[in-house]
C-alpha positions in Angstrom: -41.9 9.7 43.1 -39.1 7.3 43.1 -35.8 8.4 41.7 -34.2 6.1 39.1 -31.1 4.2 40.3 -27.9 5.9 39.3 -25.1 3.7 38.0 -21.6 4.9 38.5 -19.7 6.0 35.4 -16.6 4.0 34.5 -13.3 5.7 35.1 -11.9 6.8 31.8 -8.3 6.7 33.0 -8.5 3.2 34.3 -7.0 0.6 32.0 -8.9 -2.6 31.3 -7.6 -5.7 33.1 -5.2 -7.8 31.1 -5.5 -11.6 30.6 -2.9 -12.1 33.3 -4.9 -10.1 35.8 -8.1 -12.1 35.0 -6.5 -15.5 35.0 -4.4 -16.4 38.1 -2.7 -19.2 36.2 -1.3 -16.9 33.5 2.4 -15.9 33.6 3.7 -12.7 31.9 7.1 -12.7 30.4 8.1 -9.1 29.7 11.0 -8.5 27.4 12.6 -5.2 26.1 14.0 -5.4 22.6 15.6 -3.1 20.1 14.0 -3.1 16.7 14.6 -1.2 13.5 11.8 1.0 12.1 11.8 2.4 8.5 9.3 3.7 6.0 8.6 1.6 2.9 6.6 2.6 -0.2 3.4 0.8 -1.1 4.3 -0.9 -4.4 0.7 -1.3 -5.5 0.2 2.4 -5.5 3.3 3.0 -7.7 2.2 0.2 -10.1 -1.3 1.6 -10.5 0.0 5.2 -10.9 2.5 3.9 -13.6 -0.3 2.0 -15.4 -2.5 5.1 -15.3 0.3 7.3 -16.6 0.9 4.8 -19.4 -2.8 4.8 -20.3 -2.8 8.6 -20.4 0.3 8.6 -22.7 -1.4 6.1 -25.0 -4.4 8.3 -25.2 -2.3 11.4 -26.0 -0.3 9.6 -28.6 -3.5 8.2 -30.3 -5.0 11.6 -30.8 -1.8 13.5 -31.5 -0.8 11.3 -34.5 -2.6 11.3 -37.7 -1.5 7.8 -38.8 -4.9 6.2 -38.9 -5.9 7.7 -42.3 -3.1 6.1 -44.3 -2.5 2.5 -45.2 0.1 0.8 -43.0 3.3 0.1 -45.0 4.0 -3.1 -43.0 0.6 -4.8 -43.2 -1.2 -3.0 -45.9 -4.2 -2.3 -43.7 -6.0 0.8 -42.4 -6.3 0.9 -38.6 -9.0 2.8 -36.8 -8.2 5.1 -33.8 -9.6 2.5 -31.4 -7.2 -0.1 -32.7 -4.3 2.3 -32.6 -5.2 3.2 -29.0 -5.4 -0.5 -28.1 -1.9 -1.2 -29.5 -0.4 1.8 -27.9 -2.2 1.0 -24.6 -0.6 -2.4 -24.5 2.9 -0.9 -24.9 2.5 2.2 -22.8 0.8 0.5 -19.8 3.6 -2.1 -19.7 6.2 0.7 -19.9 4.3 2.6 -17.2 4.3 -0.4 -14.9 8.0 -0.8 -15.3 8.6 2.9 -14.6 6.4 2.7 -11.5 8.1 -0.4 -10.2 11.6 1.1 -10.7 10.5 4.3 -9.0 9.2 2.4 -6.0 12.4 0.3 -5.8 14.6 3.5 -5.9 12.4 5.1 -3.2 12.7 2.0 -1.1 16.5 2.0 -1.3 16.6 5.7 -0.4 14.3 5.2 2.6 16.2 2.1 3.8 19.1 4.4 4.7 16.9 6.3 7.1 16.3 3.5 9.6 15.9 4.2 13.3 16.3 1.9 16.2 13.7 2.1 18.9 13.2 0.0 22.1 9.9 -1.8 22.5 8.4 -3.5 25.5 7.1 -6.9 24.5 4.9 -9.0 26.8 4.2 -12.6 26.2 1.4 -14.2 28.2 1.5 -17.9 28.9 -1.7 -19.4 30.2 -1.4 -22.7 32.0 -4.4 -25.0 32.0 
């Protein structure tokens, strides 16, 4: 019986060839730079959390108050709980968005003080045709 041909396994520690090693006309310009690194909050997460908190507050205020059974002194109408929730949701979600944005801005200012400087090695490859 013939044995199957064995292929050598690739070396896991060997790095793949770069573009400059593949192309003899490429020139590599290495440069060491100092850059500042800092953490920054994701504003969208804070805005969504603020809107969610505002919606929760509107829901709590809707069911905590018993103002839907009486006639409104300003308009002379009786509003259902759904309408009261809608009005409160408009106000509370907007306020929640503002609170979330202000929280993100304050956190961004606090984290801006904790910047670090690191050195990076930057390589630019120029390929000449």
